[in-house]
Each structure stands twice: as structure tokens, then as C-alpha cells.
C-alpha positions in Angstrom: 74.4 121.3 357.5 71.0 119.7 357.7 69.3 118.6 360.9 68.6 115.1 359.7 69.2 112.5 357.0 67.8 113.6 353.6 67.6 111.6 350.4 66.8 113.1 347.0 65.3 110.6 344.5 65.2 110.8 340.7 68.2 113.0 340.3 68.6 113.6 336.5 70.9 116.7 336.3 74.0 118.3 337.6 72.2 121.3 339.0 70.1 119.2 341.4 73.1 117.1 342.4 75.5 119.9 343.1 73.0 122.1 344.9 71.8 119.2 347.1 75.3 118.0 347.9 76.3 121.5 348.8 73.3 121.8 351.2 74.5 118.6 353.0 72.1 116.1 351.6 73.3 112.6 352.6 71.9 110.5 349.7 71.3 111.2 346.0 69.3 108.6 344.0 69.5 107.8 340.3 67.1 105.6 338.4 68.9 102.8 336.5 65.8 101.5 334.8 65.8 102.2 331.1 62.0 102.3 331.0 61.8 105.0 333.7 61.1 108.6 332.7 63.9 109.5 335.1 66.4 107.0 333.8 70.0 108.2 333.7 72.6 106.6 331.5 75.9 105.3 332.9 77.7 108.0 331.0 75.5 110.8 332.4 75.7 109.3 335.9 79.5 109.3 335.6 79.5 112.9 334.3 77.4 114.1 337.2 79.1 112.2 340.0 82.5 113.4 338.9 81.5 116.7 340.4 80.4 115.3 343.7 82.1 114.3 346.9 81.0 113.2 350.3 77.5 112.1 349.3 76.0 108.5 349.1 75.1 107.6 345.5 72.0 105.3 345.4 70.9 103.2 342.4 67.1 103.2 342.3 65.3 100.3 340.5 61.8 99.0 340.3 63.0 95.8 338.5 62.0 92.5 340.0 64.7 90.3 338.3 67.8 90.2 340.6 70.2 89.0 337.9 69.1 91.9 335.6 69.7 94.4 338.4 73.2 93.0 339.1 74.0 93.2 335.4 72.9 96.8 335.3 74.7 97.8 338.5 78.0 96.8 336.9 77.8 100.1 335.0 77.0 102.2 338.0 79.6 102.6 340.8 77.1 103.4 343.6 77.3 103.2 347.4 73.8 101.8 348.0 70.9 100.2 346.1 67.1 100.9 346.4 64.6 98.3 345.4 60.8 98.0 345.6 60.5 94.2 345.7 61.2 92.9 349.2 61.8 89.4 347.8 65.0 90.6 346.3 66.7 91.7 349.5 68.0 88.3 350.6 69.6 87.5 347.2 71.1 91.0 346.8 72.5 90.8 350.2 74.4 87.6 349.2 75.7 89.2 346.0 76.4 92.8 347.0 78.3 94.4 349.8 76.2 97.5 349.7 73.5 98.9 351.9 70.0 98.2 350.6 67.0 100.6 350.8 63.5 99.3 350.5 60.9 101.6 348.9 57.5 101.0 350.3 54.4 102.6 348.6 52.1 103.8 351.3 49.3 103.7 348.6 49.2 100.0 349.1 48.8 99.9 352.9 46.9 101.5 355.7 49.0 103.2 358.3 48.5 100.5 360.9 49.7 97.8 358.4 53.2 99.3 357.8 54.6 97.9 361.1 54.4 94.3 359.8 56.5 95.2 356.7 59.1 97.1 358.6 59.5 94.5 361.3 59.8 91.7 358.7 62.6 93.3 356.7 64.5 95.6 359.2 67.5 93.2 359.3 67.9 93.4 355.5 67.9 97.2 354.9 69.7 100.4 355.9 66.5 102.5 355.5 62.9 102.2 354.6 61.7 104.8 352.1 57.9 105.5 352.5 56.6 107.2 349.3 53.3 107.7 347.5 52.6 107.8 343.8 49.1 109.2 344.5 50.0 112.2 346.6 48.9 110.7 349.9 48.6 113.1 352.8 50.3 112.8 356.2 47.1 112.3 358.1 46.8 112.4 361.8 46.7 108.6 361.8 49.9 108.4 359.8 51.6 110.9 362.1 50.7 108.8 365.2 52.0 105.6 363.6 55.2 107.3 362.4 55.8 108.8 365.8 55.9 105.2 367.2 57.8 103.6 364.3 60.3 106.3 363.9 61.9 105.4 367.2 62.3 101.8 366.1 63.1 101.8 362.4 65.3 103.9 360.0 62.6 105.6 358.1 62.7 108.2 355.3 59.4 110.0 354.7 58.7 110.9 351.1 55.0 111.8 351.1 52.9 114.6 352.4 55.8 117.0 352.2 54.0 119.9 350.5 56.1 122.8 351.6 58.6 124.0 354.2 55.9 124.5 356.8 54.8 120.9 356.6 58.4 119.7 356.8 59.1 122.0 359.8 56.1 120.7 361.6 56.9 117.1 360.8 60.5 117.4 361.9 59.5 119.0 365.2 57.0 116.3 366.0 59.0 113.4 364.6 62.7 114.1 365.2 63.9 110.6 364.4 62.6 110.5 360.8 64.6 111.2 357.7 63.2 113.2 354.7 63.0 112.1 351.1 62.4 114.6 348.2 62.4 114.2 344.5 64.5 115.9 341.9 63.0 117.6 338.8 64.0 118.5 335.3 66.2 121.5 334.4 64.4 124.4 332.6 67.4 124.4 330.3 70.9 123.0 330.7 72.6 124.7 333.7 69.4 126.6 334.7 67.1 125.3 337.5 64.3 126.8 339.5 64.7 124.9 342.8 61.4 126.2 344.2 60.0 124.1 347.0 63.1 121.9 347.2 65.2 124.9 348.2 62.5 126.0 350.7 62.3 122.6 352.3 66.1 122.1 352.5 66.5 125.5 354.0 63.9 124.7 356.6 66.0 121.7 357.6 69.2 123.6 358.0 70.7 123.9 361.4 70.0 127.3 362.9 
């Protein structure tokens, strides 16, 4: 079992899904956006999930049209939904009886600006996912801010996790935070080099 909540985003293959579920990963995320390079069709989603048990399936979307999201979700029997647009949260709450995750790009904010986002939407979400598209580092400033916010909000950290040593240091210093990693493509069907993901998950295992 893992020592804390872990979410794997952008799952596109059964190898990732089965390995992560077997390691005790709590959440597996699947992109439902057709224009995403990580998009997974309803049929492939069904095929993968038929092999899984005991894991929370998360639909991931960057769409901003709530009605379009709801229409797409009809083809994906998930347990939670992840969005990037905070303005959708209220409406989706009224239409869905599912936990909502808000993805926040740390590229758009300074560390000391994140608190205002989290405090504003904490009543609408089950978790905040903090990620970077520009490979942001976990600076000393970020570590200080996260140490404070981690005790107040359900946060998943998905940036600055370069290797198992970074993760081990982070989890020792910030025990309240969850971890978010990303899946990757198979080398060929049924064959996967898990590399850093395996190292990080093993670093999070209970000793």
C-alpha cells in the first residue's frame, strides 16, 4: 500500500492502469477530450476498466462548455470528474452527484497567489490538483507555501516530481499532500517501461 493519496493522470493503456491499481494508487484519470493527445475512447475506457477494481476512475477534461462535458460523460461511467475551469464547478455540482477535482496550473500563479484560489473553491471540490505544463520546479517558496496550505486543503502535487528522491523529500516534509503523476505510452501493446513512475511509487510504499 502507498503512504498517501496518489492520482495518475492521462492513463491511455492497460499496462499503466493495472500496474498502478496493483500498487494501491487511489485515482486513475482518463482524458475524455477528443482533441487531447491523451484522449481515450469510450470503448477503450471500458476495455481497460473492466480489468480494474477498487480504484477511483476520473474523467479529465479541459473543456469549458458544461453541457458538452455532461454529454460526453454519458459515455464514461466514472467516479469523479476533473476540470480546469472553476466557473464550471457550481453547475456541474447541480447536475452531477460526483466528486469534482479542480486542476490548477501553477504556471499562471505565483506561490503566494494560490491561497486565494483554494479558499474560494474549497467547498466545491474533493481535491485541488496543482500541475505545471512548463516543468515548474518545487522551489523553496513553493515548499513553504505548500507546507501551510497542505494542512488546510486537499491538495495533489503534480509538479517538480523529478524522481523518487524528490518525492521522498517532499513527502517527509509535507505529509498531508497527495501526489499526482502522469501515465505514458506503451512501447508496444502489452509492453511498458515504467521507469520513473515505478521508482516514485515504490518510494511511496509503506515500509
